[in-house]
N, C-alpha and C positions, 0 to 999 in steps of 0.2 A: 354327660355323652363322651363316648371312646372315641379321640380324635387320632387314634395311631392309624398310620397307613399300612405299613410293615413292622415285623417284629427285627430285633436286632440279629438274629440268627439267619433269617431270610434276607437281610440287607446285606449281610456279609456274603452269602451266596451270588447276590447280584452283582456287588463289587468286584467280587474274584473274578467273574465271568466277563468284566468288561474289556472289550478288544478293539484294535485300530481297524477300520473295513477300508476297503478299495473304493475310489468313486464307482465303480461299475456297479458294486453291490449295494449302494444307497437305493431304500427303499424295498429291498427284498426281504421275505420271510424272517431270515436269521437277524437282518437289521432291525426290522420292526419289533422282535423280539427284545432287542437291547433296547430301543427306544421306551419300549414300556416299562423296562427296569428302570432306565433313567427317570423316568416320568415320575416313577413311584419314590424312586430317592431323592427325587428334587421335590415332592410334596412333602416327605418326613424332615428333610431337614429345615422346610419351613417352619413346619410344625414344633420341631424341636428348639429353634433359635426364637418363635414367638413367644413358647411357653418357658422360655429359659430353663429347658430340660437337659439332660444329657445329649451332646451332640454328636450320637454313636456315627450318624452318616459322614460326617466331616471326618470323625477320628478313622474311620475304614478306609474313605480314599486316601488319606495321607499314608496309614500304615501299610496299605499294600500298592503305594505308588501310582495310583491310577488317575491323578489329575490331569498329568500329560496327556493320558486317553481321551479325556473329556476334551481339553484344549484341541487335542487333533480331530475329533469327530465335529467339534463344533466349526471350526475350518475348513474342514470337508464339505460340510453342507453350505456354507458360504460360496465356495467355489463352486460346487454343483448349481448355485442359485445364479451366479454370475455367468458360468460358462455352457451348462448343460439346459437347464430351465428355459431360456430364451428360444433355444432352438426346438424344444418339445412343444413349447406354443406356436410354432411355426409349420411344424410337420403337418402336410395336408392330410395325411392318412391316420392322423391321431385325433379321433372324436370322442372322446371319453364321456360315458354317459352320467360319471360322478367322477369328482375331483378329490374326493375326500383323502385317498392316499398321498395325493401331492401336498395336500395341506398339512397333513401333518408330517410330512419331510421337511416344508419350509418352516412349521412350528418348532422343529426338532432343534434348531438353533437358539430360539428363544427360551427353550426350556434348560438348555445347558449354560446359557450365559445367566440363566436365573439362579440355578445351582452354584455356579460360581460366585456369583454375588453374594448369595448366603454363606457360603464357606471360606472365601477369601479375606472375610472381615478378621480373622485368627490369621497371625504370623506364621504358625508352623504349615499353614496350607501353602502360603506364599513360598516357604520354602521347599515344601514338598512339590511343588510345582518344577524345581530345575530349571532345566534349560528353556523348556516351555513357556517360561515368564517372557520370554523376548518374543516368542510368537504371540503372545497374548499383549504385550505393549503394541507390536504392529497390529494387531486385531484392533485394539481400543483406538489407535491413531485412524484407521481406516474408518471407523464407526464415529469419531468425533469429526472427522473432516465432513462425512455426510451430513452430520446435524448442523455444521455452519455453512451449509452448501443451500443455496436458494432453492435446488428441485427438492431436496428432502424436505425444507419448510413448507414448500406448498403440498406435497404429498401429506404431512401432518395435518395442514389444514383443511384438506379435503377429505381426511379420515370419517368425519361426519356425514358426508355425503356419499360414502359408499353405500353400496346396497344392503338393506338390514338382512340380518342372520337369518339364515332358512328361506330367504326368497326364492320363489320358485324363477327358472330362467327357461329360456325357451329353446336353446339351443347349447352344443359343446363348445361354440365361439363364446357365447355369452358366459357359461363355465369359466372358462380361460381367463376371459377377462375380470370377471369377479375375482378370480384367483391371485391375479397379478395385483389388482387393487388391495387385496386381503394383504399381500406380499409386504407392499409400501407401507401401508398402515404398521404392520407388524415389525418392520424395518426402524422405525420410529422409537417403537418401545424397546428395542434390541439396542439402539444406539445409546439411550438413556442408562440402560444397564452398565453398558461399558464404561460411564462416567464412573459409576460407583465402584467398579471393577478396578479401574485406574486408579484412583484415589487410594483403595487398599494396598495397590502395589508401591504407590509413593510412601504410604506409611511404613511398611514394613523391607522393602528391599533394601540391601546395604551392598549390593552387588555394582562394582564399578561398571562393566559391561552394560548392565540394565541401565543405571544412570544415565551414562554415555549414549544409549540408544535414544533415551526420552529426550535428552536434553540438544545432543549435538546432531543425530540423525532425522528426528524429527520435530524438533523445537517445540516440545509440548507447550512450554508456558506461553509461548505466542498462540497456538491452538487455542489454549484456555481464556486467554484474553478477548479472542474472537467469539467465544462461547458466549462470555458473560456479555459483550456489548451485544451480540445479536438475540441473547436468549431465547433459544427455540421453542424452550415450552411455557413460553407466556406471549399473548397476543392481544389485540384488540378487536372486537368482532361487535357490529353494530352499536358501537360506542361504548361497550362495556369491555372491562379487563377481565381474561380468561387464562386460566393457569391448568397446564396438564398435570394434574394428582391422581395418583392410583388408578393408573390405565386409561383416563378420560379427561376432557376440556370441563373445566369446573368456573362458572361465575364468582370472580372474587368480591367480597364487598369493599364499598370506598375504605373504609377504616383497615382494611389487610392488605392493600395495594403493597404497602413496602413491605410485607412480611416475606421472610424468605422460606422457599421450598427446599425440599431435601435436596434436590438436584444444585439448588444455587450453592449450597453449603459442600457438597461434595467438590464443586470445582474451586471453590476459594480456598477448602482445606488443601487441595492438590497443588495449588499454586503456593500456598503457605508451607508445605513440604519441599517441593522443589527449587524454591527461591532461598529458604533460609536455611537449608540444611547445609553444613560447610563443604561436604564432598560436591554437593551440587553447585555451589558458589565457585567452586575452583575449576569445575568442567564448564561452566556455560560462558556463552561468548557476549557479554554485553556490548555490543557494537551498536553503532548509532540507530539502525533499524531495531533491533530489539529493546534496547531501552527505551525510545520512545513508543513502542507498543507496551511496555510494562509499565510507563508512566501514565498509560490511558486508567488505568485503575484507581489513581487517586481520586478521580471524579466520581466513581461508584462509593466509596469508604466514607460513607457518610455516618453520623451518630448512630442512627437508628439501625444499620446494617452491624456495626461493631457493638451494639448492646446486645445483639444477637448471637454473635459469634466474637466473644471477647478476645480470643486469641489472635485476631486478625490487628491487633494493636500493634503486635510486635511486627507484622508485614507492612502496615503504615508508616511506622517508623524506618523501616528499610528503604522503602519507596522514597520517603522524606531525604533520606541520605543520599540515595541513587541520584535525586536531581540536581545534586551539586558536588558529585564525584564522577570520575571516569573510572572504573574497575580496569583493572589491568587485564589483558587478553589472555585466556587460558595457556598454560604451558603445552608445549607439543611434548607429549610422552610416546613413548613407544611400548603400544598395549597391543599384546596378542587376542584381538576381539573376535568373541563369538559372534556367528552370524545364524539368526532365525531360519530353520530348516522346514518345518512343517508346509507352509503354503508353496514355499518354491520347490519342493519335493513333489506335492501334489500335482501341480503345474505342469511340471518338468515330465512327470512319468506319463500325464495323459494329454500331453499336447499334441493337437493333432488329431486326436481320438473323439473330440466332444461329439460331433454327428453320431458317429458310430455307436458310442456310449447311449446317445438319446436314443436312437433306433431300437437299441437293444433291450433299454427301459421300457420303452412304448410296448413292445412285444411280450417282453418277459413278467414285468413288474407293473405297470400302471393301465393293464387293460384286464381287470379282474371280472370273472363271472359273477352273478349273482351270489350263488354259493360262498365264493371267497370273500366275497363282500360281508355278507353276514358274518362269516367266520371273524374277519376281520374286527368288526363292529363288537362282537360278542368278547372278544380279547379285551379290547379297549372298555367294555364296561365294567371289567373286573380290574382295571387299572384304576377307574376312577370312582371314589367313594363319595358320594352327594354330601354326607354329612360333613365330612373333613374337608371338601370342596367348598361348602358352606361357611365352615369355621375359619378358613383362609381368605375370604372376600374382607377387602380393607373397608367394605361399607355394606349397607344392605342392599339385596339385590334389585335391579331396575325391572319394570314391565317391559315383556317383549313387544308388548304393541305400542305403548303410548310412552315408555321411557320413565314413568313415574316410580316412585318407590312400590316395592311389591311385597305382599306377605305369603302370597299362595303360589304354588306351582304345579304344572301339570300333573294329574293324577296317573297317568299313563306312563311317561317316561321319567318324570321327575326332573328334566333338565332344563325346562322353561319356566319364566316365572311371568305371573300376572297380578296386577292390583284389584281386578274385577272381572267377573264374569262375561261382561260385556266384550271386554279385550280380548278374553281368552278366545270367544267365540269369532270377533273379527280377525283374530291371527290365524285361526285354525288351516285357512287356505295354504298359508306359508309354511305353515309349522308340522303339517300333515305327514310330509313323505318322512321327515327328520324323526318325528315322535314315532312313525310306525316301524323303521328300520331299528331304532334303539331299544323299543318294546320287543320284538322279536327275538332279538340277542338275548335280552334279560331273561325273557321266558325260558328262552333255550337253555340258560345256565341253571 
């Protein structure tokens, strides 16, 4: 089966065309065209990395200097979600019949952080990000603090209780409420991707400015300790331990309760990097609070944990040494420190214009006609190759009705999976509208 999404020549054209948009342009036709390009680049990057093929998407993004553009576009959507989206939800004259466009804007942030997670594994990607690494550090800090907050943990727990995919809703208010729930659920997934991106930054960065930002400005070691302490991707439900793996909550057998997840490993490696690198030790302030927070890690460093990640022996020794010593405070050095610019620039440029931007987008962007919506569906059907999407799934697909493992999918739209004919018939009333729209777009192609 051919699992290529785009050829290198076409990917090069996509990468070359990447540009930074203004907040007002989010969701526009030109913005949507770039969203489709980034979606394809993301899928191809995953295919290349999974199959250990030539990672030409990463090479193109590095050689054309487009990683800062990706960081800008990701933060742009984050600002839009915080400043404009809540206003859209409250506008009385905004009664959308379909929230598909809005969801794709919300999903754009997840697409980019996923692409960055794939390419930032390589050192040259981190170097090619240039000054935008500082903005990326700030972005990761915002996401990690969300992960350790009670509100995000509750949103993640409620994820399984949200309206099922494709559920028919009665009014535009219901549509917007469902969209907000989907946004909260996706925020949990995005925050976990940020954990991996931060780990890769700690792996590769040698910039004193970036190290200073992580240690002195954001106190990342203490944030990571809190992550280990609260472990938001693990929970106890109905007396059983569940962990969030591959995009969903899974019940964990008793014998695997102490097994480290990928996210656990990323947090521990980040701590290892931040605490054991010489430059980091020189910059970090081991005051009483920070020292006491770090020493909490000793209770988590069991033999079972270290067997799974042997490099933690060095960290264990360092913490043991820290218990009996008081490291000298960092020397005050005169440093011309760079400051992250992307978030501040976007907010400053649009300050006081949030409602005007929301009203403009309601009128010009998020109130499409039926023909415009079908055209959008047609374009997106060209973006997603179902065979490739299937190859990217971390596990076998689940039935859209009962959630069990599925082997068959809807013969019309090819977009929904079922385990038996009975489940397909039962789910048809919910799936019908989505199926019809997708099928019409495909037939038009």
